[in-house]
C-alpha positions in Angstrom: -127.9 47.0 72.9 -127.3 48.9 76.1 -130.3 50.2 76.0 -131.9 46.9 75.2 -130.5 45.6 78.4 -131.4 48.6 80.3 -135.0 48.9 79.3 -134.9 44.5 80.0 -132.8 44.9 83.6 -135.2 43.6 86.2 -132.6 45.2 89.1 -131.0 49.2 89.1 -127.9 47.9 90.7 -127.5 45.5 87.0 -127.2 48.7 85.2 -126.7 51.4 87.2 -124.4 52.7 90.1 -125.1 55.4 92.2 -128.0 56.2 89.9 -125.7 56.5 87.2 -125.2 53.9 84.1 -121.9 51.6 84.4 -123.2 48.7 82.2 -121.5 47.3 80.6 -118.2 48.5 81.5 -119.1 48.9 85.7 -117.7 52.5 86.1 -120.0 55.5 84.8 -117.0 57.9 83.6 -115.3 55.1 81.5 -119.0 54.0 80.0 -119.2 57.4 79.3 -116.1 58.1 77.7 -116.5 54.4 75.5 -119.8 56.2 74.3 -117.9 59.5 73.3 -115.3 57.5 71.7 -117.5 57.1 68.8 -119.8 60.5 69.0 -117.5 62.4 66.5 -116.5 60.3 64.2 -120.4 59.1 64.0 -121.3 63.2 62.7 -118.5 62.9 60.9 -119.7 60.3 58.8 -123.6 61.8 58.9 -122.2 64.9 56.9 -120.4 63.2 54.4 -122.2 63.8 51.0 -120.4 61.1 49.5 -122.4 59.1 51.9 -125.7 57.0 51.2 -128.6 58.8 53.0 -129.5 55.9 55.1 -125.8 55.0 55.8 -125.7 58.9 57.0 -129.4 58.4 58.7 -127.9 55.7 60.5 -124.9 57.1 61.0 -126.6 60.2 62.6 -128.9 58.1 64.8 -125.3 56.4 66.3 -124.8 60.3 67.1 -127.4 61.0 69.0 -127.8 56.9 70.7 -123.8 57.9 71.9 -124.5 61.1 73.3 -127.7 60.1 75.1 -125.6 57.3 76.0 -123.4 60.0 78.0 -126.2 61.6 79.6 -127.4 58.2 81.4 -124.3 57.9 82.3 -123.9 61.3 84.0 -120.3 62.6 83.7 -119.3 65.6 84.5 -115.6 64.4 83.0 -117.1 63.6 79.0 -119.1 67.3 79.4 -115.3 68.7 79.2 -114.3 66.4 76.8 -117.5 67.3 74.6 -116.7 70.7 75.3 -113.2 70.3 74.3 -113.6 68.1 71.2 -115.9 70.8 70.0 -114.0 73.4 70.2 -110.4 71.8 68.3 -113.6 70.2 66.0 -114.4 73.8 64.6 -111.3 75.4 64.9 -109.3 72.7 62.9 -111.8 71.7 60.0 -112.1 73.5 56.8 -115.2 72.2 56.7 -116.8 72.8 59.6 -120.0 73.8 58.3 -121.2 70.7 57.3 -121.2 69.2 60.7 -123.0 72.1 62.1 -126.7 70.6 61.3 -126.2 67.3 62.1 -124.5 68.3 65.3 -127.4 70.9 66.0 -130.0 67.8 65.6 -128.0 65.6 67.4 -128.3 68.6 70.4 -131.6 69.3 70.3 -132.6 65.9 70.2 -130.5 64.7 73.3 -131.0 68.2 74.8 -134.9 67.6 74.6 -134.6 64.7 76.3 -132.1 65.6 79.2 -135.1 65.0 81.9 -136.5 61.3 81.4 -132.7 60.6 80.3 -131.4 61.9 84.1 -134.3 60.1 85.8 -132.9 57.3 87.5 -130.7 60.2 89.4 -133.5 61.4 91.0 -136.1 58.6 91.0 -134.1 55.0 91.9 -137.0 53.2 91.0 -136.7 50.6 88.7 -139.2 52.0 86.2 -137.4 55.1 85.8 -134.0 53.2 84.6 -136.6 51.5 82.1 -138.0 55.3 81.0 -134.3 56.4 80.7 -133.8 53.3 78.3 -137.2 54.5 76.4 -136.4 57.6 76.1 -132.7 56.3 75.0 -133.9 54.3 71.9 -136.8 57.4 71.0 -133.6 59.9 70.9 -132.2 57.0 68.2 -134.6 55.9 66.3 -136.0 60.1 65.9 -132.4 61.0 65.0 -132.3 58.2 62.1 -135.4 59.9 60.7 -134.0 63.2 60.8 -130.5 62.2 59.5 -132.7 60.8 56.1 -134.4 63.5 55.3 -131.0 66.0 55.9 -128.9 63.8 53.8 -132.0 63.9 51.1 -132.5 68.0 51.4 -128.2 67.7 51.8 -128.2 65.9 48.1 -130.1 68.5 46.1 -129.0 71.8 47.8 -125.7 73.1 46.5 -124.5 76.3 48.3 -122.1 78.2 46.4 -118.4 79.2 48.3 -119.3 82.4 48.5 -122.4 81.9 50.0 -120.6 78.7 52.0 -118.7 81.5 53.1 -121.1 83.9 54.3 -123.4 81.4 56.0 -119.8 80.2 58.1 -119.2 83.9 59.1 -122.6 84.2 60.5 -122.3 81.4 62.5 -119.2 82.7 63.9 -120.8 85.8 64.9 -123.8 83.8 66.7 -121.2 82.0 68.7 -119.3 85.1 69.7 -122.8 86.6 70.2 -124.0 83.8 72.1 -120.6 83.7 74.5 -120.9 87.9 75.2 -124.6 87.7 75.9 -123.5 84.6 78.3 -120.8 86.7 80.2 -122.7 89.7 80.5 -125.9 87.9 82.0 -123.2 85.7 84.4 -121.8 89.6 85.9 -125.1 91.3 85.7 -126.9 88.2 87.9 -124.2 87.5 90.3 -123.0 90.0 92.7 -119.4 89.9 93.4 -117.8 87.4 90.5 -114.6 86.5 93.1 -116.6 85.4 95.5 -118.9 83.1 93.6 -115.7 80.9 91.9 -113.6 81.1 95.1 -117.0 79.4 97.0 -117.3 76.7 93.8 -113.3 76.4 94.1 -114.4 75.6 97.6 -117.4 73.0 96.7 -114.7 71.3 94.1 -112.1 70.3 96.8 -114.7 68.5 99.3 -116.6 65.5 98.1 -120.7 66.3 99.6 -121.9 63.9 101.8 -125.2 63.6 100.0 -126.0 64.7 96.4 -128.9 67.1 95.6 -129.8 68.5 92.5 -132.0 67.6 89.3 -128.5 65.4 88.0 -125.1 64.4 88.8 -124.0 67.6 86.4 -125.2 70.2 89.5 -122.7 68.7 92.0 -118.8 70.2 91.7 -117.2 68.2 95.1 -115.2 65.1 94.6 -111.8 64.3 96.7 -110.2 64.7 93.1 -108.3 68.0 94.5 -106.5 65.6 97.6 -105.3 63.1 94.9 -103.9 66.1 92.5 -102.2 67.8 95.4 -100.6 64.2 96.9 -99.7 63.8 93.2 -97.7 67.1 93.0 -96.2 66.0 96.1 -94.5 63.1 95.2 -93.5 64.8 91.6 -92.0 67.4 93.6 -90.1 65.1 95.8 -89.5 62.6 92.7 -89.1 65.0 90.4 -86.7 62.8 87.6 -87.8 59.8 87.8 -90.8 59.4 89.7 -92.1 56.7 92.4 -92.5 54.6 90.1 -95.8 52.6 88.2 -98.6 51.5 89.9 -97.2 54.0 93.0 -99.5 55.8 93.3 -102.2 54.2 95.8 -99.6 53.6 98.2 -98.6 57.0 98.5 -101.7 58.6 98.6 -103.1 55.8 101.5 -99.8 57.2 103.7 -101.4 61.4 102.9 -104.8 60.9 102.5 -107.8 63.5 103.7 -110.4 61.4 102.4 -111.4 57.7 103.2 -110.9 56.7 99.4 -108.5 54.2 98.5 -107.8 54.9 94.6 -105.4 53.1 92.7 -105.2 56.5 90.2 -104.4 59.8 90.3 -107.3 60.7 88.2 -105.1 62.3 85.7 -103.3 60.8 83.5 -100.9 64.0 83.1 -100.5 64.2 86.9 -100.4 60.1 86.8 -97.5 60.1 85.3 -95.5 62.4 86.7 -95.8 61.4 89.7 -95.2 57.7 88.8 -92.8 58.2 86.0 -91.3 61.9 86.7 -90.3 64.1 83.8 -88.7 61.3 81.5 -91.9 59.3 81.3 -94.3 62.6 81.3 -92.0 63.6 77.9 -92.3 60.4 76.7 -96.0 60.3 76.9 -96.2 63.9 75.6 -94.2 63.4 72.8 -96.2 59.7 71.8 -99.6 62.1 71.9 -98.2 64.7 69.5 -96.8 62.2 67.6 -99.9 60.4 67.2 -101.6 63.3 66.5 -99.5 64.5 64.0 -100.7 61.6 61.9 -103.6 63.0 60.9 -104.3 66.3 62.4 -103.4 67.9 59.1 -105.4 65.7 57.3 -108.6 66.4 59.3 -108.9 69.7 57.7 -110.5 68.5 55.0 -111.1 65.3 55.5 -114.3 64.8 57.7 -113.0 60.6 58.5 -109.4 62.1 60.2 -111.8 64.9 61.9 -113.7 62.5 63.6 -110.8 60.3 64.7 -109.1 64.1 66.1 -112.8 64.5 67.8 -112.6 61.4 69.7 -108.7 61.5 70.7 -109.2 65.3 71.9 -112.3 64.4 73.8 -110.3 61.3 74.8 -107.5 63.3 76.1 -109.6 65.9 77.9 -111.4 63.3 79.4 -108.1 61.5 80.5 -107.1 64.7 82.3 -109.5 64.3 85.1 -110.3 60.9 85.0 -108.9 57.2 85.4 -110.9 56.3 81.6 -107.1 55.4 80.4 -106.9 52.2 82.1 -109.7 50.8 80.2 -109.6 48.3 77.4 -113.2 49.2 76.4 -112.2 52.6 76.2 -109.0 52.5 74.5 -108.7 50.2 71.8 -111.3 51.1 70.0 -109.8 54.6 70.1 -106.3 54.0 69.3 -107.7 51.4 66.3 -109.4 55.0 65.3 -106.8 56.8 65.3 -104.6 54.2 63.3 -106.7 53.9 60.7 -107.0 57.8 60.3 -103.2 57.9 60.4 -102.7 54.8 58.0 -102.2 56.6 53.9 -104.4 56.3 51.0 -102.4 54.3 49.2 -100.8 52.0 51.7 -98.1 49.8 50.9 -98.9 46.0 51.4 -96.3 43.4 53.3 -95.5 40.3 51.2 -96.2 37.3 52.1 -93.0 36.1 53.5 -93.2 39.0 56.3 -97.1 38.8 56.8 -97.6 35.4 57.7 -94.8 35.5 61.0 -95.7 38.8 61.9 -99.6 37.9 61.9 -98.0 34.4 64.0 -96.0 36.8 66.2 -99.4 39.4 66.8 -101.3 36.2 67.5 -98.7 35.0 70.2 -98.4 38.3 71.9 -102.3 38.6 72.1 -102.6 35.1 73.3 -99.8 35.2 76.0 -100.4 39.0 77.1 -104.3 38.5 77.0 -105.1 35.2 76.8 -103.1 33.4 79.7 -103.9 36.0 82.7 -107.6 35.9 81.5 -107.5 31.9 81.4 -105.7 32.1 85.3 -108.5 34.7 86.2 -111.3 31.9 85.1 -109.9 29.6 87.0 -109.6 31.4 90.1 -113.6 32.2 89.4 -113.8 27.9 88.9 -112.2 27.3 92.6 -114.2 29.6 94.5 -117.8 29.3 92.7 -117.4 25.4 94.6 -115.2 23.3 91.9 -114.8 19.6 93.0 -111.1 20.3 93.4 -110.8 23.7 93.9 -107.0 23.3 94.7 -106.4 22.2 91.0 -108.1 24.8 89.9 -106.3 27.2 92.0 -102.4 25.2 90.6 -103.9 26.0 87.1 -104.2 29.5 87.6 -100.9 30.1 89.5 -99.2 28.3 86.5 -100.9 30.5 83.9 -100.3 34.2 85.5 -97.4 33.8 88.1 -97.3 37.3 88.7 -100.8 37.7 89.8 -102.1 37.5 93.2 -105.5 35.9 92.9 -104.8 32.7 92.9 -103.1 32.9 96.4 -106.3 34.6 97.9 -108.7 32.3 96.4 -106.2 29.8 98.6 -106.5 31.9 101.6 -110.3 32.5 101.3 -110.4 28.4 100.7 -108.4 27.6 103.6 -109.9 25.0 106.0 -108.7 26.6 109.0 -106.8 29.9 110.0 -103.9 28.8 110.2 -103.8 27.2 106.8 -104.8 30.3 105.5 -101.4 32.3 106.6 -99.1 30.8 104.0 -100.8 31.6 101.0 -100.9 35.3 102.0 -97.4 35.6 103.1 -96.6 34.2 99.6 -98.9 36.9 98.4 -97.0 39.0 99.7 -93.3 38.2 98.8 -95.2 39.2 95.7 -96.6 43.0 97.1 -95.1 43.6 100.2 -96.3 47.1 100.4 -99.8 46.3 99.8 -101.6 47.7 102.6 -104.8 45.4 102.1 -102.5 41.9 102.4 -100.3 43.0 105.7 -104.3 43.7 107.1 -105.6 40.4 105.9 -102.4 38.9 107.1 -102.7 40.3 110.4 -106.0 39.6 110.8 -105.6 36.1 110.1 -103.0 35.5 112.5 -105.1 36.7 115.1 -107.8 34.4 114.2 -104.9 31.4 114.3 -104.1 32.8 117.9 -100.9 34.6 117.3 -101.3 38.2 118.6 -98.2 39.3 118.5 -97.3 38.3 114.9 -100.5 40.1 114.1 -99.3 43.3 115.7 -96.4 43.4 114.1 -97.9 42.3 110.8 -101.5 45.2 111.5 -98.4 48.0 112.7 -96.4 47.4 109.5 -99.9 48.2 107.8 -100.5 51.0 110.0 -97.4 52.7 108.6 -98.3 52.4 104.8 -102.0 53.4 105.6 -102.1 55.4 108.7 -105.3 56.1 110.8 -107.6 53.6 108.8 -110.2 52.8 111.0 -110.1 48.6 110.0 -106.9 48.5 110.7 -107.3 49.9 114.0 -109.7 47.8 115.1 -107.9 44.8 114.8 -104.8 45.9 116.3 -107.5 46.7 119.1 -108.5 42.9 119.4 -105.1 41.3 119.0 -103.5 44.0 122.2 
């Protein structure tokens, strides 16, 4: 569906962000991670001899499409996830040999389409986007046909245990030989490996002003080093309980060396260490270990459980260097998959007297936890889109989600005068008193209302939370 939408797009920005696919999630790295959640389960289904031939072909087409989607999003974190999960899957499974043919088919098809799938990075015209979508659809169609052919041949070919073991050993030797050859070529072509890695480390620590190269994969630079530096510094100051949930952004604004203002530390582990300390990190580690332990042993012989293990490993490796764990569209399918893999083969069923109340409780939790905030956001959009009575829509949004500041920001945006916009910002600051953004907005509003003394006080508070911010300094200069 994503490929079809990209094929029909009339403007690059509808489906791409900074020359990388971001539809439908709106963040390329999370988009790639969502695709990769299904990659190993699809490969596992394609390798299952018990499934119908057509089903295996469709599963292989899905795996190729998901791999191609990762290339369209050009996520380096996704590449780390694929590498880590491949090692884990092939090391754990006793049926690894069955995974090799479908994995090789997908790798060959996606690799052969690398240039058209990444073309929008080099050519920002809408035609390049359409060609990438066409290549993605072609990869899926070819994978389905090859998957059907492979499944048909696989049903008629039976290897003895002796032959299968010898093929497995040969494959292992080929992998070892490939790694050894790669290391040899590297050391022969690089004059000083120490200088080479030192230069790459310096490149990684800084965001490039302009990306060059054939794709996003060739650039290592980002501001992650600065994010991680602040996270570790704050953890050293607050090792036991951390600075508090959602505390990274406030701390980073005060210590940053980059112009970015991220809400997360771009690492699940470092974010947890900084915000919740050792206590939170131990709880997180226990949760992840227990989740894997519930199905890891079964993954040695069961390809479905193995697919879940591959998806979980890929997600965790990617989340260790990005903030993808915060996206429900990615994590809800992942943990549903993990729960399915962990379920026993003959699970006991609940009695009706227990199942109905539990179902109603789950529905109430879903409606209250997800439905009411969503409905509140809907009324905010209604108010901002020109409703006949915007204040009524704002009041309804506030009653549905009293913790959110979004209805107050909408009231501020629709205020008929500069002075009328001050009360909603003051109330929003009562909910989020350490928000530099809200303090900046209030200071600017006070300046526009003519109260320059109050504006200076408010803007100085904002500057303490975000030192050196050029927008705050500009407003402060105007308020003098």
